[in-house]
PDB file of N, CA, C and O in Angstrom:
ATOM      1  N   MET A   1       1.125  -1.192   0.134  1.00  0.00           N
ATOM      2  CA  MET A   1       0.119   0.065   0.093  1.00  0.00           C
ATOM      3  C   MET A   1       0.888   1.533   0.011  1.00  0.00           C
ATOM      4  O   MET A   1       0.504   2.563  -0.542  1.00  0.00           O
ATOM      5  N   ARG A   2       2.076   1.281   0.733  1.00  0.00           N
ATOM      6  CA  ARG A   2       2.591   2.384   0.703  1.00  0.00           C
ATOM      7  C   ARG A   2       3.500   2.812  -0.934  1.00  0.00           C
ATOM      8  O   ARG A   2       3.744   3.910  -1.435  1.00  0.00           O
ATOM      9  N   LEU A   3       3.679   2.013  -1.200  1.00  0.00           N
ATOM     10  CA  LEU A   3       4.176   2.094  -3.227  1.00  0.00           C
ATOM     11  C   LEU A   3       3.214   3.022  -4.237  1.00  0.00           C
ATOM     12  O   LEU A   3       3.425   3.507  -5.349  1.00  0.00           O
ATOM     13  N   VAL A   4       1.815   3.050  -3.147  1.00  0.00           N
ATOM     14  CA  VAL A   4       0.493   3.294  -4.406  1.00  0.00           C
ATOM     15  C   VAL A   4      -0.495   4.267  -3.813  1.00  0.00           C
ATOM     16  O   VAL A   4      -1.452   4.805  -4.369  1.00  0.00           O
ATOM     17  N   GLY A   5       0.003   4.403  -2.365  1.00  0.00           N
ATOM     18  CA  GLY A   5      -0.724   5.166  -1.513  1.00  0.00           C
ATOM     19  C   GLY A   5      -0.987   6.775  -1.896  1.00  0.00           C
ATOM     20  O   GLY A   5      -2.105   7.289  -1.872  1.00  0.00           O
ATOM     21  N   ASP A   6      -0.099   7.278  -2.154  1.00  0.00           N
ATOM     22  CA  ASP A   6      -0.624   8.881  -2.631  1.00  0.00           C
ATOM     23  C   ASP A   6      -1.669   8.964  -3.818  1.00  0.00           C
ATOM     24  O   ASP A   6      -2.517   9.857  -3.825  1.00  0.00           O
ATOM     25  N   ASP A   7      -1.567   7.741  -5.111  1.00  0.00           N
ATOM     26  CA  ASP A   7      -2.177   7.969  -5.887  1.00  0.00           C
ATOM     27  C   ASP A   7      -3.164   7.127  -5.840  1.00  0.00           C
ATOM     28  O   ASP A   7      -3.426   6.890  -7.019  1.00  0.00           O
ATOM     29  N   LEU A   8      -3.942   6.470  -5.099  1.00  0.00           N
ATOM     30  CA  LEU A   8      -4.774   5.834  -4.127  1.00  0.00           C
ATOM     31  C   LEU A   8      -5.545   7.079  -3.477  1.00  0.00           C
ATOM     32  O   LEU A   8      -6.774   7.011  -3.488  1.00  0.00           O
ATOM     33  N   GLY A   9      -5.056   7.996  -3.018  1.00  0.00           N
ATOM     34  CA  GLY A   9      -5.773   9.278  -2.832  1.00  0.00           C
ATOM     35  C   GLY A   9      -6.380   9.839  -3.639  1.00  0.00           C
ATOM     36  O   GLY A   9      -7.513  10.314  -3.563  1.00  0.00           O
ATOM     37  N   LYS A  10      -5.402   9.815  -4.781  1.00  0.00           N
ATOM     38  CA  LYS A  10      -6.141  10.837  -6.251  1.00  0.00           C
ATOM     39  C   LYS A  10      -7.506   9.878  -6.015  1.00  0.00           C
ATOM     40  O   LYS A  10      -8.619  10.342  -5.766  1.00  0.00           O
ATOM     41  N   VAL A  11      -7.179   8.380  -6.150  1.00  0.00           N
ATOM     42  CA  VAL A  11      -8.463   7.443  -6.840  1.00  0.00           C
ATOM     43  C   VAL A  11      -9.740   8.090  -5.987  1.00  0.00           C
ATOM     44  O   VAL A  11     -10.854   8.367  -6.431  1.00  0.00           O
ATOM     45  N   ASN A  12      -9.319   8.221  -4.837  1.00  0.00           N
ATOM     46  CA  ASN A  12     -10.159   8.224  -3.998  1.00  0.00           C
ATOM     47  C   ASN A  12     -10.625   9.918  -4.336  1.00  0.00           C
ATOM     48  O   ASN A  12     -11.303   9.840  -5.360  1.00  0.00           O
ATOM     49  N   ARG A  13     -10.589  10.560  -4.149  1.00  0.00           N
ATOM     50  CA  ARG A  13     -11.282  12.063  -4.716  1.00  0.00           C
ATOM     51  C   ARG A  13     -11.388  12.376  -6.124  1.00  0.00           C
ATOM     52  O   ARG A  13     -11.806  13.473  -6.495  1.00  0.00           O
ATOM     53  N   THR A  14     -10.996  11.379  -7.002  1.00  0.00           N
ATOM     54  CA  THR A  14     -11.611  11.385  -8.216  1.00  0.00           C
ATOM     55  C   THR A  14     -13.222  10.856  -7.954  1.00  0.00           C
ATOM     56  O   THR A  14     -14.266  11.473  -8.166  1.00  0.00           O
ATOM     57  N   ILE A  15     -13.045   9.668  -7.486  1.00  0.00           N
ATOM     58  CA  ILE A  15     -14.698   8.961  -7.120  1.00  0.00           C
ATOM     59  C   ILE A  15     -15.533   9.898  -6.728  1.00  0.00           C
ATOM     60  O   ILE A  15     -16.515  10.074  -7.449  1.00  0.00           O
ATOM     61  N   LEU A  16     -15.380  10.754  -5.486  1.00  0.00           N
ATOM     62  CA  LEU A  16     -16.186  11.620  -4.798  1.00  0.00           C
ATOM     63  C   LEU A  16     -16.762  12.543  -5.714  1.00  0.00           C
ATOM     64  O   LEU A  16     -17.953  12.846  -5.782  1.00  0.00           O
ATOM     65  N   ASP A  17     -15.378  13.165  -6.743  1.00  0.00           N
ATOM     66  CA  ASP A  17     -15.697  14.591  -7.451  1.00  0.00           C
ATOM     67  C   ASP A  17     -17.227  13.760  -8.632  1.00  0.00           C
ATOM     68  O   ASP A  17     -18.321  14.295  -8.811  1.00  0.00           O
ATOM     69  N   ARG A  18     -16.887  12.746  -9.074  1.00  0.00           N
ATOM     70  CA  ARG A  18     -17.334  12.041 -10.129  1.00  0.00           C
ATOM     71  C   ARG A  18     -18.863  11.733  -9.681  1.00  0.00           C
ATOM     72  O   ARG A  18     -19.748  11.530 -10.512  1.00  0.00           O
ATOM     73  N   MET A  19     -19.093  11.718  -8.200  1.00  0.00           N
ATOM     74  CA  MET A  19     -19.915  10.691  -7.860  1.00  0.00           C
ATOM     75  C   MET A  19     -21.157  12.213  -7.264  1.00  0.00           C
ATOM     76  O   MET A  19     -22.179  12.119  -6.584  1.00  0.00           O
ATOM     77  N   ASP A  20     -20.478  13.520  -7.891  1.00  0.00           N
ATOM     78  CA  ASP A  20     -21.072  14.759  -7.334  1.00  0.00           C
ATOM     79  C   ASP A  20     -22.827  14.738  -7.773  1.00  0.00           C
ATOM     80  O   ASP A  20     -22.918  14.837  -8.997  1.00  0.00           O
ATOM     81  N   SER A  21     -23.831  14.664  -7.278  1.00  0.00           N
ATOM     82  CA  SER A  21     -24.832  14.731  -8.392  1.00  0.00           C
ATOM     83  C   SER A  21     -26.364  15.519  -7.095  1.00  0.00           C
ATOM     84  O   SER A  21     -26.357  15.705  -5.878  1.00  0.00           O
ATOM     85  N   ARG A  22     -27.339  15.742  -8.065  1.00  0.00           N
ATOM     86  CA  ARG A  22     -28.392  16.574  -7.099  1.00  0.00           C
ATOM     87  C   ARG A  22     -28.868  15.066  -6.460  1.00  0.00           C
ATOM     88  O   ARG A  22     -28.804  14.995  -5.233  1.00  0.00           O
ATOM     89  N   ALA A  23     -29.274  14.023  -7.087  1.00  0.00           N
ATOM     90  CA  ALA A  23     -29.936  12.980  -5.985  1.00  0.00           C
ATOM     91  C   ALA A  23     -29.299  13.017  -4.686  1.00  0.00           C
ATOM     92  O   ALA A  23     -28.128  12.660  -4.812  1.00  0.00           O
ATOM     93  N   PRO A  24     -29.601  13.311  -3.455  1.00  0.00           N
ATOM     94  CA  PRO A  24     -28.724  12.955  -1.942  1.00  0.00           C
ATOM     95  C   PRO A  24     -28.194  11.616  -2.262  1.00  0.00           C
ATOM     96  O   PRO A  24     -26.968  11.684  -2.351  1.00  0.00           O
ATOM     97  N   LEU A  25     -28.563  10.637  -2.432  1.00  0.00           N
ATOM     98  CA  LEU A  25     -28.085   9.534  -2.155  1.00  0.00           C
ATOM     99  C   LEU A  25     -26.764   8.799  -3.304  1.00  0.00           C
ATOM    100  O   LEU A  25     -26.356   7.642  -3.206  1.00  0.00           O
ATOM    101  N   ILE A  26     -26.370   9.643  -4.163  1.00  0.00           N
ATOM    102  CA  ILE A  26     -25.266   9.210  -4.901  1.00  0.00           C
ATOM    103  C   ILE A  26     -24.225   9.654  -3.762  1.00  0.00           C
ATOM    104  O   ILE A  26     -23.988   8.976  -2.762  1.00  0.00           O
ATOM    105  N   PRO A  27     -23.457  11.281  -4.156  1.00  0.00           N
ATOM    106  CA  PRO A  27     -22.893  11.443  -2.936  1.00  0.00           C
ATOM    107  C   PRO A  27     -22.587  10.567  -1.609  1.00  0.00           C
ATOM    108  O   PRO A  27     -21.473  10.190  -1.246  1.00  0.00           O
ATOM    109  N   GLN A  28     -23.878  10.318  -0.938  1.00  0.00           N
ATOM    110  CA  GLN A  28     -23.880   9.459  -0.048  1.00  0.00           C
ATOM    111  C   GLN A  28     -23.016   7.959   0.158  1.00  0.00           C
ATOM    112  O   GLN A  28     -22.199   7.434   0.914  1.00  0.00           O
ATOM    113  N   LEU A  29     -23.756   7.702  -0.989  1.00  0.00           N
ATOM    114  CA  LEU A  29     -22.999   6.358  -1.621  1.00  0.00           C
ATOM    115  C   LEU A  29     -21.463   6.411  -1.770  1.00  0.00           C
ATOM    116  O   LEU A  29     -20.687   5.583  -1.292  1.00  0.00           O
ATOM    117  N   ALA A  30     -21.117   7.543  -2.528  1.00  0.00           N
ATOM    118  CA  ALA A  30     -19.635   7.432  -2.765  1.00  0.00           C
ATOM    119  C   ALA A  30     -19.010   7.782  -1.105  1.00  0.00           C
ATOM    120  O   ALA A  30     -18.377   6.834  -0.640  1.00  0.00           O
ATOM    121  N   GLY A  31     -19.089   8.668  -0.446  1.00  0.00           N
ATOM    122  CA  GLY A  31     -18.676   9.026   0.935  1.00  0.00           C
ATOM    123  C   GLY A  31     -18.598   7.917   1.783  1.00  0.00           C
ATOM    124  O   GLY A  31     -17.885   7.880   2.785  1.00  0.00           O
ATOM    125  N   HIS A  32     -19.634   6.623   1.229  1.00  0.00           N
ATOM    126  CA  HIS A  32     -19.992   5.596   2.621  1.00  0.00           C
ATOM    127  C   HIS A  32     -18.598   4.414   1.469  1.00  0.00           C
ATOM    128  O   HIS A  32     -18.025   3.550   2.134  1.00  0.00           O
ATOM    129  N   ILE A  33     -18.358   4.464   0.508  1.00  0.00           N
ATOM    130  CA  ILE A  33     -17.507   3.310  -0.441  1.00  0.00           C
ATOM    131  C   ILE A  33     -16.104   4.250   0.219  1.00  0.00           C
ATOM    132  O   ILE A  33     -15.353   3.571   0.918  1.00  0.00           O
ATOM    133  N   ILE A  34     -15.786   5.477   0.072  1.00  0.00           N
ATOM    134  CA  ILE A  34     -14.832   5.914   0.324  1.00  0.00           C
ATOM    135  C   ILE A  34     -14.391   5.390   1.686  1.00  0.00           C
ATOM    136  O   ILE A  34     -13.287   4.873   1.857  1.00  0.00           O
ATOM    137  N   ALA A  35     -15.397   5.560   2.751  1.00  0.00           N
ATOM    138  CA  ALA A  35     -14.920   5.455   4.429  1.00  0.00           C
ATOM    139  C   ALA A  35     -14.472   4.165   4.751  1.00  0.00           C
ATOM    140  O   ALA A  35     -13.474   3.803   5.374  1.00  0.00           O
ATOM    141  N   SER A  36     -15.692   3.315   4.040  1.00  0.00           N
ATOM    142  CA  SER A  36     -15.313   2.055   4.347  1.00  0.00           C
ATOM    143  C   SER A  36     -14.095   0.961   3.923  1.00  0.00           C
ATOM    144  O   SER A  36     -13.789  -0.160   4.331  1.00  0.00           O
ATOM    145  N   GLY A  37     -13.458   2.048   2.693  1.00  0.00           N
ATOM    146  CA  GLY A  37     -12.384   1.038   2.523  1.00  0.00           C
ATOM    147  C   GLY A  37     -12.516  -0.001   1.744  1.00  0.00           C
ATOM    148  O   GLY A  37     -11.507  -0.341   1.127  1.00  0.00           O
ATOM    149  N   GLY A  38     -13.418  -0.565   1.606  1.00  0.00           N
ATOM    150  CA  GLY A  38     -13.648  -1.476   0.587  1.00  0.00           C
ATOM    151  C   GLY A  38     -13.607  -1.237  -0.931  1.00  0.00           C
ATOM    152  O   GLY A  38     -13.589  -0.074  -1.335  1.00  0.00           O
ATOM    153  N   LYS A  39     -13.590  -2.289  -1.820  1.00  0.00           N
ATOM    154  CA  LYS A  39     -13.596  -1.979  -3.101  1.00  0.00           C
ATOM    155  C   LYS A  39     -12.037  -0.826  -3.879  1.00  0.00           C
ATOM    156  O   LYS A  39     -11.902  -0.015  -4.796  1.00  0.00           O
ATOM    157  N   ARG A  40     -11.189  -1.440  -2.822  1.00  0.00           N
ATOM    158  CA  ARG A  40      -9.623  -0.790  -3.085  1.00  0.00           C
ATOM    159  C   ARG A  40      -8.722  -1.973  -4.447  1.00  0.00           C
ATOM    160  O   ARG A  40      -7.920  -1.721  -5.347  1.00  0.00           O
ATOM    161  N   LEU A  41      -9.203  -2.911  -4.098  1.00  0.00           N
ATOM    162  CA  LEU A  41      -8.299  -3.690  -4.483  1.00  0.00           C
ATOM    163  C   LEU A  41      -8.065  -4.093  -6.521  1.00  0.00           C
ATOM    164  O   LEU A  41      -7.160  -4.660  -7.134  1.00  0.00           O
ATOM    165  N   ARG A  42      -9.075  -3.600  -6.869  1.00  0.00           N
ATOM    166  CA  ARG A  42      -8.847  -3.080  -8.118  1.00  0.00           C
ATOM    167  C   ARG A  42      -7.547  -1.791  -8.020  1.00  0.00           C
ATOM    168  O   ARG A  42      -6.406  -1.908  -8.467  1.00  0.00           O
ATOM    169  N   PRO A  43      -7.922  -1.006  -7.553  1.00  0.00           N
ATOM    170  CA  PRO A  43      -7.245   0.104  -8.242  1.00  0.00           C
ATOM    171  C   PRO A  43      -6.118  -0.071  -7.549  1.00  0.00           C
ATOM    172  O   PRO A  43      -5.156   0.409  -8.148  1.00  0.00           O
ATOM    173  N   MET A  44      -5.835  -0.593  -6.472  1.00  0.00           N
ATOM    174  CA  MET A  44      -4.633  -1.047  -5.566  1.00  0.00           C
ATOM    175  C   MET A  44      -3.533  -1.479  -6.749  1.00  0.00           C
ATOM    176  O   MET A  44      -2.403  -1.086  -7.039  1.00  0.00           O
ATOM    177  N   LEU A  45      -4.474  -2.523  -7.303  1.00  0.00           N
ATOM    178  CA  LEU A  45      -4.014  -3.943  -8.539  1.00  0.00           C
ATOM    179  C   LEU A  45      -2.711  -2.883  -9.632  1.00  0.00           C
ATOM    180  O   LEU A  45      -1.504  -2.944  -9.867  1.00  0.00           O
ATOM    181  N   THR A  46      -4.291  -1.676 -10.165  1.00  0.00           N
ATOM    182  CA  THR A  46      -3.947  -1.075 -11.426  1.00  0.00           C
ATOM    183  C   THR A  46      -2.704  -0.061 -11.479  1.00  0.00           C
ATOM    184  O   THR A  46      -2.009   0.283 -12.435  1.00  0.00           O
ATOM    185  N   LEU A  47      -2.653   0.380  -9.820  1.00  0.00           N
ATOM    186  CA  LEU A  47      -2.225   1.577  -9.698  1.00  0.00           C
ATOM    187  C   LEU A  47      -0.424   0.858  -9.424  1.00  0.00           C
ATOM    188  O   LEU A  47       0.611   1.517  -9.319  1.00  0.00           O
ATOM    189  N   ALA A  48      -0.585  -0.711  -9.367  1.00  0.00           N
ATOM    190  CA  ALA A  48       0.947  -1.047  -9.349  1.00  0.00           C
ATOM    191  C   ALA A  48       1.333  -1.457 -10.187  1.00  0.00           C
ATOM    192  O   ALA A  48       2.549  -1.460 -10.377  1.00  0.00           O
ATOM    193  N   SER A  49       0.386  -2.028 -11.130  1.00  0.00           N
ATOM    194  CA  SER A  49       0.264  -2.307 -12.379  1.00  0.00           C
ATOM    195  C   SER A  49       1.259  -1.286 -13.526  1.00  0.00           C
ATOM    196  O   SER A  49       1.975  -1.700 -14.437  1.00  0.00           O
ATOM    197  N   ALA A  50       1.046  -0.076 -13.172  1.00  0.00           N
ATOM    198  CA  ALA A  50       1.101   0.767 -13.835  1.00  0.00           C
ATOM    199  C   ALA A  50       2.802   1.241 -12.995  1.00  0.00           C
ATOM    200  O   ALA A  50       3.762   1.264 -13.764  1.00  0.00           O
ATOM    201  N   LEU A  51       3.031   1.536 -11.710  1.00  0.00           N
ATOM    202  CA  LEU A  51       4.295   1.592 -11.367  1.00  0.00           C
ATOM    203  C   LEU A  51       5.335   0.431 -11.688  1.00  0.00           C
ATOM    204  O   LEU A  51       6.518   0.759 -11.784  1.00  0.00           O
ATOM    205  N   LEU A  52       4.926  -1.113 -11.887  1.00  0.00           N
ATOM    206  CA  LEU A  52       5.591  -2.192 -11.912  1.00  0.00           C
ATOM    207  C   LEU A  52       6.060  -2.074 -13.872  1.00  0.00           C
ATOM    208  O   LEU A  52       7.040  -2.680 -14.307  1.00  0.00           O
ATOM    209  N   CYS A  53       5.471  -1.512 -14.462  1.00  0.00           N
ATOM    210  CA  CYS A  53       5.417  -1.188 -15.948  1.00  0.00           C
ATOM    211  C   CYS A  53       5.953   0.296 -16.485  1.00  0.00           C
ATOM    212  O   CYS A  53       5.706   0.803 -17.579  1.00  0.00           O
ATOM    213  N   GLY A  54       6.840   0.905 -15.294  1.00  0.00           N
ATOM    214  CA  GLY A  54       7.335   2.147 -15.545  1.00  0.00           C
ATOM    215  C   GLY A  54       6.314   3.252 -16.451  1.00  0.00           C
ATOM    216  O   GLY A  54       6.665   4.100 -17.272  1.00  0.00           O
ATOM    217  N   TYR A  55       5.136   2.948 -16.042  1.00  0.00           N
ATOM    218  CA  TYR A  55       3.990   4.133 -16.495  1.00  0.00           C
ATOM    219  C   TYR A  55       4.535   5.521 -16.059  1.00  0.00           C
ATOM    220  O   TYR A  55       4.837   5.675 -14.876  1.00  0.00           O
ATOM    221  N   VAL A  56       4.652   6.352 -16.781  1.00  0.00           N
ATOM    222  CA  VAL A  56       5.079   7.993 -16.279  1.00  0.00           C
ATOM    223  C   VAL A  56       3.493   8.414 -16.828  1.00  0.00           C
ATOM    224  O   VAL A  56       3.105   8.178 -17.972  1.00  0.00           O
ATOM    225  N   GLY A  57       2.595   9.146 -15.672  1.00  0.00           N
ATOM    226  CA  GLY A  57       1.721  10.584 -16.210  1.00  0.00           C
ATOM    227  C   GLY A  57       0.906   9.925 -15.024  1.00  0.00           C
ATOM    228  O   GLY A  57       1.273   9.287 -14.038  1.00  0.00           O
ATOM    229  N   GLU A  58      -0.738  10.444 -15.638  1.00  0.00           N
ATOM    230  CA  GLU A  58      -1.817  10.583 -14.879  1.00  0.00           C
ATOM    231  C   GLU A  58      -2.323   9.668 -15.004  1.00  0.00           C
ATOM    232  O   GLU A  58      -2.074   8.899 -14.076  1.00  0.00           O
ATOM    233  N   ARG A  59      -3.297   9.086 -16.083  1.00  0.00           N
ATOM    234  CA  ARG A  59      -3.946   7.944 -16.707  1.00  0.00           C
ATOM    235  C   ARG A  59      -3.764   6.992 -16.298  1.00  0.00           C
ATOM    236  O   ARG A  59      -3.956   6.075 -17.095  1.00  0.00           O
ATOM    237  N   GLN A  60      -3.282   6.569 -14.820  1.00  0.00           N
ATOM    238  CA  GLN A  60      -3.704   5.107 -14.562  1.00  0.00           C
ATOM    239  C   GLN A  60      -4.655   5.130 -13.082  1.00  0.00           C
ATOM    240  O   GLN A  60      -5.107   4.199 -12.416  1.00  0.00           O
ATOM    241  N   ILE A  61      -4.760   7.100 -12.843  1.00  0.00           N
ATOM    242  CA  ILE A  61      -6.274   7.361 -11.633  1.00  0.00           C
ATOM    243  C   ILE A  61      -7.019   6.917 -12.608  1.00  0.00           C
ATOM    244  O   ILE A  61      -8.238   6.826 -12.461  1.00  0.00           O
TER     245      ILE A  61
END
């Protein structure tokens, strides 16, 4: 987790930014996903793969 921690924070911010909605339930669900720490394996694997393959940029987020 230390290797991808900074980028994982960016993923969390991106999720919250993109879940902005007039429907009150949508931001509430996004906040719950972030707060629970669940659903993190796929983003962590994606970020670690980008790191291992030498990717430089922001598209891994």
